[in-house]
N, C-alpha and C positions, 0 to 999 in steps of 0.2 A: 445573261438571266432573260428569259422570256418577257417580252413586255404583255401578251395575249392569254388572256383566261376564256376559254367554254364550261360556259354550267349551266342548269337552266336559269330563266329567266323566274322575277324576279319583278312585283306591278314595279317600282322604279324604272326597268328596262323598257316598260314596253314602249314609251316616246322616241325612243331611243331607236329600236325592233322596228317602229314603223317607219318612221326616215328612210331605216332603210330601205327599208320595204317597198315605201311611196318615190323611192330614187329608183331605184332598180322596173318600176311599170314606164317613170319616164322618160330617162335616159338608157336603160337598156332595151329594153324591151321598145319603145319608141311612141308608144299606146295610151299610157297613161294608167290613172282607176279605173277600173271598168266594173260595177257593184256588182253585177253577173257573174265577175269570176271571181274579187280582191272583197268579197262583205265583209270575209271573218280581220280583215286587216283593221275593220273599225272599229271590232271591239274583242284585241285581242287575250288583254282577259279574260272576256266572259266566254270565250270560243278555244284557248288552249290551257291558263292557270286555272281555271276554280274547275273543269271537267277531272275524274280524278284517271280518265285513261285515256287525255290529250299533254301536250307538254310543247312549251317553245324553247325551245334553247339559243340561247344570245352569244358570238365570237364578242371578248370585252377588250377593249384597247386601253387601259386604264379604268377609267367609269367612261367612256366614250362603247357602243354597241358599235360594232362593225362590220356586222355577221348576226345571220339566225339561222333557224328551220325550226318548221314548226309539224306535228305531227297531231291528225285525228285518228279515230275509230269509219270507217268503211272506207270501203274500194270504192274502185272508179265506177261512176252511175252510165247508163242506157237507153236514152242518148244521152250525152253524144257519143261514148265510144260501144264500142261491140255489145251484142249481149251477152257473149258466149264466157269474154274477159267478163265481165260483169259478177257473170255465176262464177266465175274460177276464182275470184276477191268477195269473196259475201262482202255483209257489210259485220259482222258479231264476228268475225276469225282474223277482220282485216282491219292492218293498220297505211294508212296514206299519211307519207311525206311530203310537206310543202315550205315552200317558201326558201330553198335555201339560194342564197343571197347574201355576198360578200361582197364591201366597199371595193368600188375598181383599187383603192388608194392601199388596200391592204391586203391585196388577193396577191397569192402564190408565195404561202408561207404553212400550207396548209388547214385554213380553219374551214376549209369547209368540206373536210374529209376526216377534220373531230370534230365539228356538227352535225355530221352524217352519223358517226362510231358512237355519239352520244343519242341518239337519237335514236337508233338500233337496240342499243344498252336500253333506254327505255319500254320501247316496243316486248320483247327479252321478256324482260319482267314484270311485264303486264300482262302478260299472258299471250298475247298475239299470236298468231298462227301464220302468218305473211304481213315482210313490209312492203309497202305497191309504191309508185311511184308513177311519173310518165314528162318527158320531157320535151321543149317545144327546140330538135336541129339546128333548128335558125341561128339562137342564142351559140354568137362563138365560144368551142368550147366544153358544150355541156353534152353533147356525142363521148366523145372523146371521156369526159368525165365518168360521165354515170357508166362508162363501158367495163370501168376501170375499178370500180366498187359493188357492180350488179350486175344481174343476166338479163338481157333483152327477152321481150316475148312476146311481144310484137309490132309492129314494125307498121304503122300505118302513114308512110311518107306517100302521097298523091305524086308528088315534082313539083305541083301547082304555086308558081311562086307567094301568091297572095292568101294560100294555104299554111292553117299549122303543120309542122310535117315533125310529125306525133312519132313517138314512140317511146314503148310501157315497157317497165322494167321491173324484175324482185331484186331489193338485198334480203340477201337468208341473214338469218338470226340464229347460226352455231358459229 
């Protein structure tokens, strides 16, 4: 029997999802909570559970939230991303994938892949035309994982160790 369930979040999952996200910012990324980047984490319910075309998906081990992903309407913004990329993914028809995090004690069990699969199905059912994301390839395993489930559309890496080494991806909806 699989001890994990992956499902759309309910209000009772919000605190656990926030914990997974904040733990990732502090422990994995090393820079902690940054309001200019992570504003959505403070109001997960208002950002992801209430809007019709947004969602928060959680991985549960029993009743404990051990993984997250989130979808909200809109493509990449320029700046900081190139203007041509923002035009390629217009807000009206693009969903963006955020917060794909799995607690380290629960990794290597297919949870991230299932979180993304459920998010992808939600996006397709909601009538979006594209599912966009970007990742910092300095995060261990990020580039390999995203390369296995998505197509790269722009490599913005500049090789400077102190800068984000961002690659932009699109996940097919069919």
